[in-house]
C-alpha positions as CSV (number, residue, x, y, z in Angstrom):
1,M,-10.3,-17.5,1.3
2,G,-13.3,-15.2,2.0
3,N,-13.7,-11.5,1.5
4,I,-13.0,-9.3,4.5
5,I,-14.1,-6.1,2.6
6,E,-16.9,-6.0,0.0
7,I,-17.7,-2.6,-1.5
8,N,-20.5,-2.3,-4.0
9,H,-21.4,0.8,-6.1
10,L,-20.0,3.3,-3.6
11,N,-20.6,7.0,-4.3
12,K,-19.7,10.1,-2.4
13,S,-19.8,13.7,-3.6
14,F,-18.8,17.0,-2.0
15,G,-20.9,19.6,-3.8
16,E,-20.0,19.4,-7.4
17,V,-16.9,17.2,-6.8
18,R,-17.7,13.5,-7.2
19,A,-14.9,12.1,-5.0
20,V,-16.0,8.4,-5.3
21,Q,-17.9,7.2,-8.3
22,D,-19.6,3.8,-8.5
23,L,-16.7,2.1,-6.7
24,S,-16.8,-1.7,-6.3
25,F,-14.0,-4.0,-5.2
26,R,-13.2,-6.9,-2.8
27,V,-10.4,-7.5,-0.3
28,K,-9.6,-11.1,0.6
29,E,-8.8,-12.2,4.2
30,G,-5.1,-12.2,4.9
31,E,-3.9,-10.4,1.8
32,L,-1.9,-7.3,1.4
33,F,-4.1,-5.0,-0.7
34,A,-2.7,-1.8,-2.3
35,F,-5.1,1.1,-3.0
36,L,-3.2,3.6,-5.3
37,G,-4.0,7.0,-6.6
38,I,-2.7,10.6,-6.5
39,N,-4.0,13.0,-3.9
40,G,-7.7,13.7,-4.8
41,A,-8.2,10.3,-6.5
42,G,-10.7,9.2,-3.7
43,K,-8.5,7.0,-1.5
44,S,-9.0,9.0,1.8
45,T,-12.7,9.4,1.1
46,T,-13.1,5.6,0.7
47,I,-11.0,4.9,3.9
48,N,-13.0,7.5,5.9
49,I,-16.3,5.8,4.8
50,L,-14.8,2.3,5.7
51,C,-13.9,3.6,9.2
52,G,-17.4,5.1,9.8
53,Q,-16.0,8.6,9.9
54,L,-17.8,9.8,6.8
55,A,-21.3,9.1,5.5
56,K,-21.6,7.7,2.0
57,D,-24.2,8.9,-0.5
58,S,-25.0,5.5,-1.8
59,G,-23.7,2.0,-2.2
60,R,-23.0,-0.9,0.2
61,V,-20.0,-1.5,2.4
62,I,-19.4,-4.9,4.2
63,V,-16.5,-5.4,6.6
64,N,-15.8,-8.9,8.0
65,G,-19.4,-9.9,7.3
66,T,-21.0,-6.8,8.9
67,D,-22.9,-4.2,6.9
68,L,-21.7,-0.7,7.6
69,D,-25.3,0.6,7.8
70,R,-26.3,-1.9,10.4
71,D,-23.4,-2.0,13.0
72,V,-20.7,0.5,12.5
73,D,-19.4,0.0,16.0
74,R,-18.7,-3.7,15.4
75,I,-16.8,-2.8,12.2
76,K,-14.7,-0.3,14.2
77,R,-13.7,-3.1,16.6
78,D,-12.4,-5.1,13.7
79,L,-10.3,-2.2,12.3
80,G,-6.9,-0.8,13.2
81,V,-6.1,2.4,11.3
82,V,-2.7,4.2,10.9
83,F,-3.5,7.6,9.4
84,Q,-1.0,9.5,7.3
85,N,-0.9,12.2,10.0
86,S,-0.3,11.0,13.6
87,V,-3.3,11.1,15.9
88,L,-1.2,10.7,19.1
89,D,-1.3,13.3,21.9
90,S,2.1,15.0,21.7
91,A,1.9,16.2,25.4
92,L,1.4,12.7,26.8
93,T,4.0,10.0,27.2
94,V,4.1,6.9,25.0
95,W,2.7,4.9,27.9
96,D,-0.2,7.3,28.6
97,N,-1.1,7.6,24.9
98,L,-1.4,3.8,24.5
99,K,-3.1,3.3,28.0
100,S,-5.9,5.8,27.2
101,R,-6.5,4.3,23.8
102,A,-6.5,0.8,25.1
103,A,-9.1,1.8,27.7
104,L,-11.5,2.6,24.9
105,Y,-11.4,-1.1,24.0
106,G,-11.7,-2.3,27.6
107,I,-8.1,-3.2,27.8
108,T,-6.9,-2.1,31.3
109,G,-4.7,-3.2,34.2
110,R,-2.7,-6.4,33.8
111,E,-4.1,-7.0,30.3
112,F,-2.9,-3.6,29.1
113,R,0.6,-4.1,30.7
114,A,0.9,-7.4,28.9
115,R,-0.2,-6.0,25.6
116,F,2.2,-3.0,26.0
117,A,5.0,-5.4,26.6
118,E,4.2,-7.4,23.5
119,L,3.9,-4.4,21.2
120,S,7.0,-2.6,22.7
121,E,9.1,-5.7,21.9
122,L,7.6,-6.2,18.5
123,L,8.1,-2.5,17.5
124,A,11.2,-1.9,19.6
125,F,10.0,1.1,21.6
126,G,10.4,-0.2,25.2
127,D,13.0,2.5,26.0
128,L,10.5,5.2,24.9
129,K,7.9,4.3,27.5
130,K,8.3,7.5,29.5
131,R,9.1,9.9,26.7
132,T,6.5,12.4,25.6
133,V,5.3,11.8,22.0
134,G,6.2,15.4,21.0
135,K,9.9,14.6,21.6
136,L,10.0,11.5,19.4
137,S,11.5,11.4,15.9
138,G,9.2,10.7,13.0
139,G,10.2,7.0,12.8
140,Q,9.7,6.6,16.6
141,R,6.3,8.3,16.4
142,R,5.2,6.1,13.5
143,R,6.0,2.9,15.5
144,I,3.8,4.2,18.3
145,D,1.0,5.0,15.8
146,I,1.2,1.4,14.6
147,A,1.2,0.1,18.2
148,R,-1.9,2.2,18.9
149,A,-3.7,0.6,15.9
150,L,-2.7,-2.9,17.0
151,L,-3.8,-2.7,20.7
152,H,-7.0,-4.6,20.2
153,R,-5.7,-7.2,17.7
154,P,-7.7,-6.0,14.7
155,K,-8.5,-8.3,11.9
156,L,-7.9,-5.6,9.3
157,L,-5.1,-3.0,9.5
158,I,-5.5,0.1,7.3
159,L,-2.2,1.8,6.6
160,D,-2.6,5.3,5.0
161,E,0.9,6.0,3.6
162,P,2.5,4.6,6.7
163,T,6.2,5.1,5.6
164,T,6.0,8.5,4.0
165,G,8.9,10.6,5.1
166,L,10.7,7.8,7.0
167,D,14.3,6.8,6.5
168,P,14.9,3.4,4.6
169,Q,15.9,1.6,7.8
170,T,12.7,2.5,9.7
171,R,10.6,1.6,6.6
172,S,12.3,-1.8,6.5
173,I,11.7,-2.4,10.3
174,L,8.0,-1.5,9.9
175,W,7.5,-3.8,6.9
176,N,9.2,-6.7,8.7
177,V,6.7,-6.2,11.6
178,I,3.7,-6.0,9.2
179,S,4.9,-9.2,7.4
180,D,5.2,-11.0,10.8
181,L,1.7,-10.0,11.7
182,R,0.3,-11.2,8.5
183,R,2.0,-14.5,8.8
184,E,1.4,-15.1,12.5
185,E,-2.0,-13.5,13.0
186,K,-3.5,-13.8,9.5
187,M,-4.1,-10.1,9.5
188,T,-5.3,-8.3,6.4
189,V,-3.5,-5.2,5.4
190,F,-5.1,-2.4,3.4
191,L,-2.4,-0.1,2.1
192,T,-2.2,3.3,0.4
193,T,1.3,4.3,-0.5
194,H,3.4,6.5,-2.8
195,Y,6.2,4.0,-2.8
196,M,5.7,1.7,-5.8
197,E,8.1,-0.9,-4.5
198,E,5.7,-1.4,-1.6
199,A,2.8,-1.8,-4.0
200,A,4.8,-4.3,-6.0
201,D,4.7,-6.7,-3.0
202,A,0.9,-6.6,-2.7
203,D,-1.3,-9.5,-3.4
204,Y,-3.8,-7.3,-5.3
205,V,-3.8,-3.7,-6.5
206,V,-6.6,-1.2,-7.3
207,I,-5.6,2.0,-9.0
208,L,-8.0,4.9,-8.6
209,D,-8.2,7.9,-10.9
210,S,-10.7,10.7,-10.4
211,G,-12.8,8.6,-8.0
212,K,-13.1,5.6,-10.4
213,I,-11.2,2.4,-10.7
214,A,-8.8,2.8,-13.6
215,A,-7.2,-0.7,-13.3
216,E,-7.0,-3.6,-10.9
217,G,-5.3,-7.0,-10.6
218,T,-2.2,-8.7,-9.2
219,P,1.1,-6.8,-9.8
220,L,2.1,-9.4,-12.4
221,E,-1.3,-9.1,-14.2
222,L,-1.0,-5.3,-14.3
223,K,2.6,-5.4,-15.5
224,N,1.7,-7.8,-18.3
225,T,-1.3,-5.7,-19.3
226,Y,0.1,-2.2,-19.1
227,T,3.9,-2.5,-19.6
228,G,6.2,-4.7,-21.7
229,D,9.5,-6.3,-20.9
230,F,12.9,-4.7,-21.1
231,I,16.1,-6.4,-22.3
232,T,19.3,-4.8,-21.1
233,I,22.1,-5.8,-23.5
234,Y,25.7,-5.4,-22.4
235,R,29.0,-5.5,-24.4
236,T,27.5,-4.5,-27.8
237,E,27.5,-1.6,-30.2
238,E,24.6,0.6,-31.1
239,E,24.7,-0.5,-34.7
240,Q,23.9,-4.0,-33.5
241,I,21.0,-2.8,-31.4
242,R,19.5,-1.0,-34.4
243,R,19.3,-4.4,-36.2
244,L,16.7,-5.5,-33.6
245,D,14.3,-2.8,-35.0
246,Q,12.9,-2.1,-31.5
247,S,12.6,1.0,-29.3
248,Y,15.8,1.3,-27.2
249,T,17.5,3.6,-24.7
250,A,21.3,4.0,-24.2
251,I,22.2,3.7,-20.5
252,R,25.6,3.9,-18.9
253,D,27.2,0.7,-20.1
254,A,24.4,-1.0,-22.1
255,Y,21.3,-0.5,-24.1
256,R,17.8,-1.0,-22.8
257,V,15.5,-2.5,-25.4
258,S,11.7,-2.4,-25.1
259,V,9.7,-5.4,-26.1
260,P,5.9,-6.2,-25.8
261,N,6.4,-9.3,-23.7
262,T,8.7,-12.2,-22.8
263,A,7.7,-14.2,-25.9
264,A,8.9,-11.3,-28.1
265,A,12.2,-11.2,-26.2
266,T,12.7,-14.9,-26.7
267,E,12.1,-14.5,-30.5
268,L,14.7,-11.8,-30.7
269,I,17.3,-13.8,-28.8
270,I,16.8,-16.8,-31.1
271,K,16.9,-14.7,-34.2
272,Y,20.0,-12.7,-33.2
273,P,22.1,-14.9,-30.9
274,S,25.3,-13.1,-31.6
275,I,23.9,-9.8,-30.1
276,F,22.7,-11.5,-26.9
277,R,26.0,-12.5,-25.4
278,D,25.4,-10.7,-22.1
279,Y,21.9,-9.5,-21.3
280,E,19.1,-9.6,-18.8
281,I,15.3,-9.5,-19.1
282,T,13.1,-7.5,-16.6
283,K,9.4,-6.8,-16.3
284,G,8.2,-3.2,-16.3
285,K,7.7,-1.7,-12.9
286,M,4.6,-0.6,-11.0
287,D,5.7,3.0,-11.7
288,D,5.3,2.2,-15.4
289,V,1.9,0.6,-14.8
290,F,0.6,3.7,-12.9
291,L,1.9,6.0,-15.6
292,A,0.3,3.9,-18.4
293,V,-3.0,3.7,-16.6
294,T,-3.4,7.3,-15.3
295,G,-1.0,9.3,-17.4
296,K,0.5,10.5,-14.1
297,K,3.5,9.6,-11.9
298,L,2.8,8.7,-8.3
299,T,5.4,10.7,-6.5
300,G,4.6,12.4,-3.2
301,G,0.9,12.5,-4.2
302,A,1.4,14.9,-7.1
303,A,0.6,14.4,-10.7
304,K,3.6,15.0,-12.9
């Protein structure tokens, strides 16, 4: 599997603010790549450089084998971008919004009608064809935003917080569509999100902090490196839990014991079998990873 994005020693400053500092990473073809960081970490700056909307100060950016400095127009043809804020024209209908966008890629007439039919079925917006975008709900508008990004069948789909503010049902629909596209069209998805459960499903994760890479790896690698395991023990007394000599938290009907790793959990179970009559072992979550790496919680883009 080759790389569809290669970024080497990327730098960008705005006056005294060093938004991106010596950034280097790879995105493999067909993978779901999560790019995480609070607002101001450098995510949007990096994306705007990737899309050719912002000039870099230094470094090298290659997308699908094309150097950004040599042919930015070719790179733009390989990209589909769903920005956090909708770029649709609220005064136009869904049909007219997509028709005008498709024309920029030379998709007109019968070809456009066929593509509109495909996307409207995929994203379930056929009944919205004649509605003006300004009268759509947030979830409906987001579906049209994604259709707009998919018109020209891009090899790489960039999703900048695509599900922020959406209800759980709409989020589920959109992720099902994205999963289908990855499976059927081998599309690569580059994701920024504040929902850690979305990042947990990624193939690879890069965490940014103050314009630098603070950590990277698969979700499992990051969990194993930056968090431990947790044993939730039911039907026991606190006196028994104290015997384990581990950090623990009392929850509603059980105790949650922190251990460094699965091997340590296994040792405790073997040593104290009478305590472990009813229990479960879970890995730390991506929220725990992000907090351990940056000292911040990723909630709505704010550091807490």
